[in-house]
C-alpha positions as a LaTeX table, in Angstrom:
\begin{tabular}{lrrr}
\hline
Residue & $x$ (\AA) & $y$ (\AA) & $z$ (\AA) \\
\hline
Unk1 & 0.27 & $-0.36$ & $-0.01$ \\
Unk2 & 1.47 & 3.59 & $-0.32$ \\
Unk3 & 0.83 & 6.46 & 1.73 \\
Unk4 & 0.75 & 9.90 & 1.21 \\
Unk5 & 4.51 & 9.99 & 2.38 \\
Unk6 & 5.15 & 7.60 & $-1.09$ \\
Unk7 & 3.10 & 10.29 & $-2.96$ \\
Unk8 & 4.86 & 13.63 & $-1.85$ \\
Unk9 & 8.34 & 12.00 & $-2.18$ \\
Unk10 & 7.22 & 11.05 & $-6.25$ \\
Unk11 & 5.59 & 14.83 & $-6.06$ \\
Unk12 & 8.26 & 16.35 & $-4.78$ \\
Unk13 & 10.37 & 15.00 & $-7.27$ \\
Unk14 & 8.06 & 15.49 & $-10.40$ \\
Unk15 & 7.57 & 19.08 & $-9.53$ \\
Unk16 & 11.20 & 20.48 & $-8.28$ \\
Unk17 & 9.93 & 21.46 & $-4.55$ \\
Unk18 & 10.42 & 19.37 & $-1.47$ \\
Unk19 & 8.00 & 16.62 & 0.33 \\
Unk20 & 7.01 & 19.13 & 3.36 \\
Unk21 & 5.33 & 21.11 & 0.56 \\
Unk22 & 3.67 & 18.39 & $-1.20$ \\
Unk23 & 2.45 & 16.93 & 1.34 \\
Unk24 & 0.58 & 20.13 & 2.31 \\
Unk25 & $-1.01$ & 20.47 & $-1.28$ \\
Unk26 & $-2.20$ & 17.05 & $-1.13$ \\
Unk27 & $-3.64$ & 16.57 & 2.03 \\
Unk28 & $-4.72$ & 20.55 & 1.11 \\
Unk29 & $-6.45$ & 18.96 & $-1.92$ \\
Unk30 & $-7.83$ & 15.93 & $-0.15$ \\
Unk31 & $-8.95$ & 18.35 & 2.57 \\
Unk32 & $-11.39$ & 20.18 & 0.02 \\
Unk33 & $-12.25$ & 17.04 & $-2.00$ \\
Unk34 & $-14.18$ & 15.84 & 1.34 \\
Unk35 & $-15.36$ & 19.72 & 2.41 \\
Unk36 & $-17.32$ & 20.31 & $-1.23$ \\
Unk37 & $-18.93$ & 16.77 & $-1.22$ \\
Unk38 & $-19.97$ & 17.73 & 2.43 \\
Unk39 & $-21.83$ & 20.34 & 0.99 \\
Unk40 & $-23.20$ & 17.95 & $-1.73$ \\
Unk41 & $-21.06$ & 18.93 & $-4.28$ \\
Unk42 & $-20.06$ & 16.58 & $-6.86$ \\
Unk43 & $-15.81$ & 16.87 & $-7.67$ \\
Unk44 & $-15.12$ & 15.48 & $-11.18$ \\
Unk45 & $-11.42$ & 15.00 & $-11.71$ \\
Unk46 & $-11.40$ & 14.55 & $-15.94$ \\
Unk47 & $-9.72$ & 11.16 & $-16.94$ \\
Unk48 & $-9.80$ & 9.95 & $-12.83$ \\
Unk49 & $-13.57$ & 10.20 & $-11.43$ \\
Unk50 & $-16.23$ & 11.74 & $-9.67$ \\
Unk51 & $-16.24$ & 11.90 & $-5.90$ \\
Unk52 & $-19.87$ & 12.39 & $-4.09$ \\
Unk53 & $-21.48$ & 12.01 & $-0.97$ \\
Unk54 & $-24.93$ & 9.63 & $-1.59$ \\
Unk55 & $-27.38$ & 8.83 & 0.74 \\
Unk56 & $-27.96$ & 5.19 & 1.75 \\
Unk57 & $-31.19$ & 4.65 & 2.98 \\
Unk58 & $-32.48$ & 3.18 & 5.77 \\
Unk59 & $-33.01$ & $-0.60$ & 5.65 \\
Unk60 & $-33.51$ & $-3.77$ & 7.93 \\
Unk61 & $-31.06$ & $-6.05$ & 8.56 \\
Unk62 & $-30.57$ & $-9.41$ & 10.46 \\
Unk63 & $-28.04$ & $-9.08$ & 13.75 \\
Unk64 & $-25.65$ & $-12.33$ & 12.87 \\
Unk65 & $-25.90$ & $-13.28$ & 16.26 \\
Unk66 & $-29.13$ & $-12.82$ & 17.72 \\
Unk67 & $-30.58$ & $-13.54$ & 14.02 \\
Unk68 & $-33.22$ & $-10.51$ & 14.98 \\
Unk69 & $-34.41$ & $-7.97$ & 12.31 \\
Unk70 & $-33.06$ & $-4.67$ & 13.40 \\
Unk71 & $-33.59$ & $-0.96$ & 11.80 \\
Unk72 & $-30.30$ & 0.50 & 9.80 \\
Unk73 & $-30.74$ & 4.21 & 9.81 \\
Unk74 & $-30.13$ & 5.95 & 6.74 \\
Unk75 & $-26.17$ & 7.14 & 6.55 \\
Unk76 & $-24.25$ & 9.34 & 4.40 \\
Unk77 & $-21.20$ & 7.51 & 2.40 \\
Unk78 & $-18.57$ & 9.15 & 0.59 \\
Unk79 & $-18.28$ & 7.51 & $-2.99$ \\
Unk80 & $-16.11$ & 7.31 & $-5.76$ \\
Unk81 & $-16.48$ & 6.04 & $-8.73$ \\
Unk82 & $-13.33$ & 5.66 & $-11.29$ \\
Unk83 & $-12.85$ & 7.36 & $-15.02$ \\
Unk84 & $-13.69$ & 4.49 & $-17.87$ \\
Unk85 & $-10.21$ & 5.65 & $-18.90$ \\
Unk86 & $-8.72$ & 4.40 & $-15.48$ \\
Unk87 & $-11.06$ & 2.16 & $-14.57$ \\
Unk88 & $-10.47$ & $-0.48$ & $-17.61$ \\
Unk89 & $-6.59$ & 0.98 & $-17.97$ \\
Unk90 & $-4.61$ & $-2.20$ & $-19.51$ \\
\hline
\end{tabular}
């Protein structure tokens, strides 16, 4: 698995900047994506994909231990849909 540290090293090299600056830019970008999705916006990064918040409806589920039916409340989910350019890349 690759984390922000590894990505920031690569970005810093490619942009001829420091790793600290690259890490701050990446974190700011991710925070902005989350903030905009929380406000109800879809974030479309052409050639990469779409980030958005979706509401998962309330539903009934079964507790596997007790076999009892329980109510699961609705909740907001963070969703990413990959662009076909990266989804089917060989």
